[in-house]
MMTF fields as JSON, N, C-alpha, C and O atoms, coordinates in Angstrom:
{
  "mmtfVersion": "1.0.0",
  "mmtfProducer": "UNKNOWN",
  "numBonds": 163,
  "numAtoms": 164,
  "numGroups": 41,
  "numChains": 1,
  "numModels": 1,
  "chainsPerModel": [1],
  "groupsPerChain": [41],
  "chainIdList": ["A"],
  "bondAtomList": [4, 2, 8, 6, 12, 10, 16, 14, 20, 18, 24, 22, 28, 26, 32, 30, 36, 34, 40, 38, 44, 42, 48, 46, 52, 50, 56, 54, 60, 58, 64, 62, 68, 66, 72, 70, 76, 74, 80, 78, 84, 82, 88, 86, 92, 90, 96, 94, 100, 98, 104, 102, 108, 106, 112, 110, 116, 114, 120, 118, 124, 122, 128, 126, 132, 130, 136, 134, 140, 138, 144, 142, 148, 146, 152, 150, 156, 154, 160, 158],
  "bondOrderList": [1, 1, 1, 1, 1, 1, 1, 1, 1, 1, 1, 1, 1, 1, 1, 1, 1, 1, 1, 1, 1, 1, 1, 1, 1, 1, 1, 1, 1, 1, 1, 1, 1, 1, 1, 1, 1, 1, 1, 1],
  "groupList": [{"groupName": "MET", "atomNameList": ["N", "CA", "C", "O"], "elementList": ["N", "C", "C", "O"], "formalChargeList": [0, 0, 0, 0], "bondAtomList": [1, 0, 2, 1, 3, 2], "bondOrderList": [1, 1, 2], "singleLetterCode": "M", "chemCompType": "L-PEPTIDE LINKING"}, {"groupName": "ASN", "atomNameList": ["N", "CA", "C", "O"], "elementList": ["N", "C", "C", "O"], "formalChargeList": [0, 0, 0, 0], "bondAtomList": [1, 0, 2, 1, 3, 2], "bondOrderList": [1, 1, 2], "singleLetterCode": "N", "chemCompType": "L-PEPTIDE LINKING"}, {"groupName": "LEU", "atomNameList": ["N", "CA", "C", "O"], "elementList": ["N", "C", "C", "O"], "formalChargeList": [0, 0, 0, 0], "bondAtomList": [1, 0, 2, 1, 3, 2], "bondOrderList": [1, 1, 2], "singleLetterCode": "L", "chemCompType": "L-PEPTIDE LINKING"}, {"groupName": "SER", "atomNameList": ["N", "CA", "C", "O"], "elementList": ["N", "C", "C", "O"], "formalChargeList": [0, 0, 0, 0], "bondAtomList": [1, 0, 2, 1, 3, 2], "bondOrderList": [1, 1, 2], "singleLetterCode": "S", "chemCompType": "L-PEPTIDE LINKING"}, {"groupName": "TYR", "atomNameList": ["N", "CA", "C", "O"], "elementList": ["N", "C", "C", "O"], "formalChargeList": [0, 0, 0, 0], "bondAtomList": [1, 0, 2, 1, 3, 2], "bondOrderList": [1, 1, 2], "singleLetterCode": "Y", "chemCompType": "L-PEPTIDE LINKING"}, {"groupName": "ILE", "atomNameList": ["N", "CA", "C", "O"], "elementList": ["N", "C", "C", "O"], "formalChargeList": [0, 0, 0, 0], "bondAtomList": [1, 0, 2, 1, 3, 2], "bondOrderList": [1, 1, 2], "singleLetterCode": "I", "chemCompType": "L-PEPTIDE LINKING"}, {"groupName": "TRP", "atomNameList": ["N", "CA", "C", "O"], "elementList": ["N", "C", "C", "O"], "formalChargeList": [0, 0, 0, 0], "bondAtomList": [1, 0, 2, 1, 3, 2], "bondOrderList": [1, 1, 2], "singleLetterCode": "W", "chemCompType": "L-PEPTIDE LINKING"}, {"groupName": "PRO", "atomNameList": ["N", "CA", "C", "O"], "elementList": ["N", "C", "C", "O"], "formalChargeList": [0, 0, 0, 0], "bondAtomList": [1, 0, 2, 1, 3, 2], "bondOrderList": [1, 1, 2], "singleLetterCode": "P", "chemCompType": "L-PEPTIDE LINKING"}, {"groupName": "THR", "atomNameList": ["N", "CA", "C", "O"], "elementList": ["N", "C", "C", "O"], "formalChargeList": [0, 0, 0, 0], "bondAtomList": [1, 0, 2, 1, 3, 2], "bondOrderList": [1, 1, 2], "singleLetterCode": "T", "chemCompType": "L-PEPTIDE LINKING"}, {"groupName": "GLY", "atomNameList": ["N", "CA", "C", "O"], "elementList": ["N", "C", "C", "O"], "formalChargeList": [0, 0, 0, 0], "bondAtomList": [1, 0, 2, 1, 3, 2], "bondOrderList": [1, 1, 2], "singleLetterCode": "G", "chemCompType": "PEPTIDE LINKING"}, {"groupName": "ALA", "atomNameList": ["N", "CA", "C", "O"], "elementList": ["N", "C", "C", "O"], "formalChargeList": [0, 0, 0, 0], "bondAtomList": [1, 0, 2, 1, 3, 2], "bondOrderList": [1, 1, 2], "singleLetterCode": "A", "chemCompType": "L-PEPTIDE LINKING"}, {"groupName": "VAL", "atomNameList": ["N", "CA", "C", "O"], "elementList": ["N", "C", "C", "O"], "formalChargeList": [0, 0, 0, 0], "bondAtomList": [1, 0, 2, 1, 3, 2], "bondOrderList": [1, 1, 2], "singleLetterCode": "V", "chemCompType": "L-PEPTIDE LINKING"}, {"groupName": "PHE", "atomNameList": ["N", "CA", "C", "O"], "elementList": ["N", "C", "C", "O"], "formalChargeList": [0, 0, 0, 0], "bondAtomList": [1, 0, 2, 1, 3, 2], "bondOrderList": [1, 1, 2], "singleLetterCode": "F", "chemCompType": "L-PEPTIDE LINKING"}, {"groupName": "LYS", "atomNameList": ["N", "CA", "C", "O"], "elementList": ["N", "C", "C", "O"], "formalChargeList": [0, 0, 0, 0], "bondAtomList": [1, 0, 2, 1, 3, 2], "bondOrderList": [1, 1, 2], "singleLetterCode": "K", "chemCompType": "L-PEPTIDE LINKING"}, {"groupName": "ASP", "atomNameList": ["N", "CA", "C", "O"], "elementList": ["N", "C", "C", "O"], "formalChargeList": [0, 0, 0, 0], "bondAtomList": [1, 0, 2, 1, 3, 2], "bondOrderList": [1, 1, 2], "singleLetterCode": "D", "chemCompType": "L-PEPTIDE LINKING"}, {"groupName": "HIS", "atomNameList": ["N", "CA", "C", "O"], "elementList": ["N", "C", "C", "O"], "formalChargeList": [0, 0, 0, 0], "bondAtomList": [1, 0, 2, 1, 3, 2], "bondOrderList": [1, 1, 2], "singleLetterCode": "H", "chemCompType": "L-PEPTIDE LINKING"}, {"groupName": "ARG", "atomNameList": ["N", "CA", "C", "O"], "elementList": ["N", "C", "C", "O"], "formalChargeList": [0, 0, 0, 0], "bondAtomList": [1, 0, 2, 1, 3, 2], "bondOrderList": [1, 1, 2], "singleLetterCode": "R", "chemCompType": "L-PEPTIDE LINKING"}],
  "groupTypeList": [0, 1, 0, 2, 3, 2, 4, 5, 2, 5, 6, 7, 0, 5, 3, 8, 9, 5, 2, 10, 2, 2, 11, 5, 3, 2, 12, 13, 14, 5, 0, 15, 10, 16, 13, 15, 9, 2, 10, 0, 11],
  "groupIdList": [1, 2, 3, 4, 5, 6, 7, 8, 9, 10, 11, 12, 13, 14, 15, 16, 17, 18, 19, 20, 21, 22, 23, 24, 25, 26, 27, 28, 29, 30, 31, 32, 33, 34, 35, 36, 37, 38, 39, 40, 41],
  "secStructList": [7, 7, 2, 2, 2, 2, 2, 6, 6, 6, 2, 2, 2, 2, 2, 2, 2, 2, 2, 2, 2, 2, 2, 2, 2, 2, 2, 2, 2, 2, 2, 2, 2, 2, 2, 6, 6, 7, 7, 7, 7],
  "xCoordList": [27.713, 26.672, 25.41, 25.315, 24.426, 23.27, 22.216, 22.21, 21.287, 20.045, 19.562, 19.558, 19.12, 18.795, 19.365, 18.816, 20.826, 21.619, 22.016, 22.643, 21.753, 21.637, 20.385, 20.507, 19.198, 17.892, 18.153, 17.993, 18.489, 18.696, 19.602, 19.478, 20.393, 21.414, 20.791, 21.284, 19.733, 19.112, 18.077, 18.018, 17.052, 15.804, 15.811, 14.83, 16.675, 16.926, 17.104, 16.636, 17.801, 18.238, 16.715, 16.481, 15.939, 14.738, 14.061, 13.817, 13.55, 12.729, 13.007, 12.032, 13.866, 14.719, 14.456, 13.871, 14.642, 14.229, 12.904, 12.43, 12.015, 10.853, 9.989, 8.882, 10.645, 10.254, 10.81, 10.168, 11.966, 12.423, 11.293, 10.771, 10.989, 10.233, 8.754, 8.04, 8.418, 7.104, 7.202, 6.391, 8.296, 8.266, 8.69, 8.311, 9.421, 9.697, 8.217, 7.929, 7.358, 6.157, 5.32, 4.602, 5.232, 4.455, 4.761, 3.866, 6.141, 6.72, 6.163, 5.645, 6.39, 5.922, 4.199, 3.762, 3.608, 2.18, 1.799, 0.965, 2.716, 2.398, 2.935, 2.194, 3.807, 4.28, 3.474, 3.623, 2.531, 1.901, 0.74, 0.252, 0.273, -1.01, -0.914, -1.841, 0.226, 0.475, 0.544, 0.038, 1.158, 1.19, 0.09, 0.028, -1.277, -2.57, -3.498, -4.664, -2.969, -3.977, -5.205, -6.331, -4.412, -5.501, -5.194, -4.047, -5.939, -6.312, -5.263, -5.113, -4.827, -4.54, -5.046, -4.895, -5.759, -6.782, -8.355, -9.178],
  "yCoordList": [-14.972, -15.78, -15.272, -14.127, -16.346, -15.92, -15.863, -16.576, -15.131, -14.92, -16.01, -15.879, -17.138, -18.556, -18.853, -19.112, -18.779, -19.375, -18.137, -18.231, -16.968, -15.869, -15.984, -15.524, -16.489, -16.465, -17.685, -17.652, -18.787, -20.044, -20.051, -20.813, -19.123, -18.496, -17.594, -17.284, -16.914, -15.724, -16.175, -15.919, -17.021, -16.846, -17.905, -17.849, -18.637, -19.276, -18.081, -18.088, -17.218, -16.25, -15.118, -14.678, -14.754, -14.254, -14.919, -14.313, -16.263, -17.188, -17.047, -16.575, -17.276, -17.255, -16.059, -16.148, -14.808, -13.843, -13.666, -13.392, -13.774, -13.655, -14.682, -14.368, -15.831, -16.865, -16.286, -16.37, -15.709, -15.092, -13.886, -13.769, -12.994, -11.639, -12.418, -11.798, -13.854, -14.208, -14.676, -14.425, -15.37, -16.003, -15.013, -14.993, -14.128, -12.694, -12.117, -11.966, -11.846, -11.243, -12.054, -11.475, -13.22, -14.118, -14.32, -14.428, -14.371, -14.22, -12.866, -13.013, -11.822, -10.409, -10.794, -10.836, -10.984, -11.281, -12.069, -11.815, -13.135, -14.1, -13.192, -13.109, -12.701, -12.074, -10.992, -10.76, -10.129, -9.244, -9.496, -8.78, -10.707, -11.166, -11.842, -11.755, -12.481, -12.945, -11.986, -12.148, -10.663, -9.368, -9.104, -8.954, -8.987, -8.282, -9.264, -9.009, -10.774, -11.816, -12.251, -12.715, -11.862, -12.194, -13.632, -14.027, -14.42, -15.423, -15.26, -14.121, -16.055, -16.118, -16.776, -16.651, -17.603, -18.201, -18.044, -18.553],
  "zCoordList": [-52.378, -51.66, -52.555, -52.999, -52.753, -53.141, -52.335, -51.332, -52.581, -51.801, -51.096, -49.872, -51.594, -50.817, -49.626, -48.555, -49.981, -48.653, -48.021, -46.966, -48.498, -47.328, -46.513, -45.377, -46.813, -45.943, -45.475, -44.255, -45.848, -45.209, -43.775, -42.817, -43.933, -42.599, -42.059, -40.974, -42.402, -41.555, -40.708, -39.506, -41.505, -40.718, -39.317, -38.576, -39.063, -37.871, -36.693, -35.555, -37.241, -35.966, -35.94, -34.814, -36.821, -36.962, -36.132, -35.089, -36.242, -35.848, -34.299, -33.714, -33.647, -32.339, -31.892, -30.812, -32.276, -31.626, -31.582, -30.479, -32.718, -32.434, -31.293, -30.857, -30.946, -29.81, -28.549, -27.501, -28.606, -27.169, -26.852, -25.743, -28.01, -27.668, -27.013, -26.225, -27.461, -27.024, -25.538, -24.646, -25.45, -23.868, -23.139, -21.968, -23.54, -22.486, -21.803, -20.615, -23.107, -22.99, -22.263, -21.448, -22.349, -21.625, -20.157, -19.318, -19.853, -18.829, -17.756, -16.649, -18.317, -17.87, -17.445, -16.295, -18.399, -18.126, -16.804, -15.935, -16.954, -15.62, -14.409, -13.43, -14.393, -13.197, -12.763, -11.563, -13.448, -13.736, -13.014, -12.14, -13.493, -13.191, -11.713, -10.908, -11.456, -9.756, -9.03, -7.92, -9.32, -8.616, -8.015, -6.795, -9.095, -8.602, -8.683, -8.984, -8.36, -7.808, -8.961, -8.785, -10.285, -11.445, -12.178, -11.968, -12.932, -13.207, -14.795, -15.237, -15.291, -16.929, -17.907, -19.122, -17.187, -18.079, -17.788, -18.549]
}
């Protein structure tokens, strides 16, 4: 297996992990803002 095919197989997992991290962080920020009565915008 060459490096290009390895890259093509791995990048969707990396991008999915980064997206999940961003969504989880956003959810935590929203819950913290609601708990303390703050506006997100």
